[in-house]
C-alpha positions in Angstrom: 185.6 131.3 215.5 184.2 134.4 214.8 185.7 137.6 215.4 184.3 139.8 212.5 183.0 142.3 214.8 185.8 143.0 217.0 188.2 145.2 216.4 191.5 143.5 216.9 193.6 147.7 217.7 191.0 148.4 220.2 191.5 145.3 222.6 191.4 145.4 226.3 194.6 145.7 227.3 193.9 144.1 230.5 190.5 142.5 231.8 189.7 141.4 235.1 187.6 138.3 235.4 185.0 137.6 238.3 184.3 133.7 237.4 180.8 133.3 239.6 178.8 130.4 239.0 180.7 127.0 239.5 178.9 126.1 242.6 175.7 126.7 241.3 176.4 125.2 238.1 177.2 121.7 239.6 174.5 121.8 241.7 172.3 122.6 239.3 173.5 119.2 237.7 172.9 117.3 241.1 176.7 117.3 241.6 178.9 118.5 244.5 180.2 122.2 244.0 184.1 120.8 243.8 183.0 119.1 240.6 182.6 123.0 239.4 185.6 123.8 240.5 187.1 121.8 238.6 185.2 122.4 235.2 185.8 125.9 236.0 189.5 125.4 235.5 188.9 124.0 232.2 187.3 127.3 231.1 190.4 128.9 232.3 192.5 127.1 230.4 190.1 128.5 227.5 189.8 131.9 228.2 193.2 132.2 228.8 194.9 130.7 225.7 192.0 133.0 223.8 193.0 136.1 225.4 196.5 135.5 224.5 195.4 134.8 220.8 193.8 138.2 220.7 196.4 140.1 222.1 195.4 141.1 225.5 198.9 141.9 227.9 196.7 141.0 231.4 194.5 138.9 232.7 193.4 139.1 236.4 191.0 136.4 237.8 189.6 136.5 240.9 189.8 132.9 242.4 189.4 133.1 246.3 188.2 135.9 248.0 189.7 136.6 251.5 185.4 136.7 252.8 185.8 132.6 251.0 187.8 131.5 254.1 184.1 131.4 255.5 182.9 128.3 253.6 183.0 124.7 254.7 186.5 123.3 255.4 185.5 120.7 252.7 185.2 122.3 249.9 188.2 125.0 250.8 190.2 121.8 251.1 189.1 120.9 247.8 190.1 124.7 246.3 193.5 124.2 247.4 193.7 120.8 245.9 192.3 122.5 242.9 194.7 125.2 242.8 197.7 123.1 242.9 196.7 120.9 240.3 196.0 123.5 238.1 199.2 125.2 238.1 200.6 122.2 236.9 198.8 122.9 233.7 201.7 123.9 230.9 199.0 126.9 229.3 201.7 129.3 230.6 204.5 127.6 228.5 202.5 126.9 225.8 201.2 130.2 225.7 203.6 132.3 226.9 202.4 133.3 229.8 204.0 134.7 232.6 202.1 134.2 236.1 201.9 136.1 239.0 199.4 136.4 242.3 198.3 139.1 244.8 196.4 138.5 248.3 197.2 137.5 251.6 199.4 134.4 250.1 201.0 133.4 253.9 197.3 132.7 254.9 197.2 129.8 252.1 198.5 126.1 252.9 202.5 125.9 252.9 202.6 123.2 249.8 200.4 125.7 247.9 202.6 128.7 248.6 205.5 126.8 247.4 204.0 125.8 244.1 202.7 129.5 243.8 206.3 130.8 244.1 207.7 128.3 242.1 204.8 128.7 239.0 205.8 132.4 239.1 209.9 131.9 238.8 209.0 128.8 235.9 207.1 131.5 233.9 209.3 134.7 234.9 210.5 135.3 231.1 207.5 134.7 229.4 205.8 137.4 228.0 203.1 137.6 225.7 200.4 137.6 228.4 200.4 138.3 232.2 197.9 136.0 234.2 197.7 137.5 237.9 195.2 134.8 240.1 193.9 136.9 242.8 193.7 134.3 245.9 193.1 135.3 249.6 192.8 138.6 248.3 190.0 141.5 248.8 190.2 145.1 247.7 189.6 146.3 251.3 192.7 144.2 252.3 194.9 145.4 250.0 193.7 150.1 250.5 194.3 149.1 254.2 197.4 147.4 254.0 198.6 150.3 251.1 197.2 153.1 254.1 199.2 151.4 257.0 202.8 151.4 254.5 202.1 154.9 253.5 201.1 155.9 257.1 204.3 154.2 258.8 206.8 156.1 255.9 205.3 159.3 257.3 205.9 158.4 260.8 209.6 157.7 259.9 209.7 160.8 258.3 209.8 159.1 254.9 207.3 161.0 253.0 205.4 164.2 253.7 201.8 163.8 254.3 201.0 166.7 251.6 203.0 164.1 249.3 200.2 161.3 249.5 198.4 161.5 246.0 196.5 159.0 244.2 199.9 157.9 242.5 201.5 157.0 245.7 198.2 155.0 246.9 198.4 153.6 243.8 202.2 152.4 243.9 201.6 151.1 247.7 199.1 148.2 246.3 199.6 144.8 245.3 199.1 145.5 241.6 201.4 148.0 241.1 203.0 146.4 238.7 200.3 146.3 235.7 197.9 148.8 234.6 194.2 149.5 235.8 191.6 147.0 233.9 189.9 148.2 231.1 186.9 146.2 231.4 185.9 143.8 234.3 183.8 140.6 233.3 181.5 138.9 235.6 179.8 135.8 234.8 177.0 133.9 236.8 174.2 136.8 237.1 174.9 138.3 239.8 175.6 142.1 240.0 177.8 143.2 242.1 181.9 143.6 242.3 182.4 141.6 245.6 185.3 143.6 247.0 187.2 143.4 243.7 189.6 146.0 242.5 187.8 148.7 243.7 190.3 151.0 243.4 191.8 149.8 240.1 188.3 149.7 238.0 187.0 153.3 238.9 187.1 153.9 235.2 186.8 150.4 233.8 183.9 149.2 231.3 181.9 146.4 233.4 180.1 143.5 231.7 178.0 141.0 233.6 176.2 138.4 231.8 174.3 134.9 233.3 176.7 132.6 232.0 178.2 130.6 234.6 181.8 130.5 234.3 182.3 127.1 233.3 180.0 127.4 230.0 182.3 130.6 229.5 183.3 130.1 226.2 185.5 132.1 223.9 182.3 133.4 221.8 181.5 134.9 225.4 184.3 136.3 225.6 184.0 138.2 221.9 180.6 139.3 223.3 181.8 141.1 226.9 185.0 142.5 224.4 182.6 143.8 221.4 180.5 145.5 224.3 183.4 147.3 225.7 184.4 148.5 222.1 180.8 149.9 221.7 181.2 152.2 224.8 182.5 155.6 224.5 184.8 155.8 227.3 184.8 159.5 228.6 187.1 159.6 231.7 184.8 162.3 232.9 184.8 164.5 229.5 182.1 165.0 228.1 181.0 163.2 224.6 181.9 166.0 222.3 185.3 166.7 223.8 185.8 163.0 223.2 185.0 162.7 219.6 186.9 166.1 219.3 190.1 164.2 220.7 189.7 161.2 218.0 189.0 163.8 215.3 
């Protein structure tokens, strides 16, 4: 597997992925959308293994948004069944990956909730990489939730309104256990964020590709990381300031 152009000392610590195109991939082959979601699980296995090999520490996957509840009931049922079966995969133990989930978990079927908890407990001691699955998640839900929690603390007299800052809001996010993503990848030819980690990707490098998620291979991941490494991350500074700090 070619990685000649990658600087292994500058691999993003946290990569977030919008895994788009499963349904369209299947329909273009004359097969039901559920077939595409199954193929998407195979892609998750590939990319998870490759991320651990490259040294990525956090991999966050947009699996099911709160808006996806509006999809046909048979597709939702198929997706929930697929979540259960995919969590049986030993990829977590094989690659020493800790599993976590973010989102409105209480909206999920009880058997799915139970399996999620079981997988998190089973992989809790793994420490090569954390895979975070966003299930029944939306960024607007997360930000609203955090705002309500802070407002309740102000009302209860636990904090002063003048103490509210970016750090406090970040600590009330469901993602408070991990650093912000440095690289966001979206597959499937769509160029939008779709209500995903809006707060956390303020300074992430964005990478969009036409490849449907089931066809996303290790080489495609390398291209995204290579693109990331060829960009200058300025965080509001000038190019000259960044180059001066490097020197």
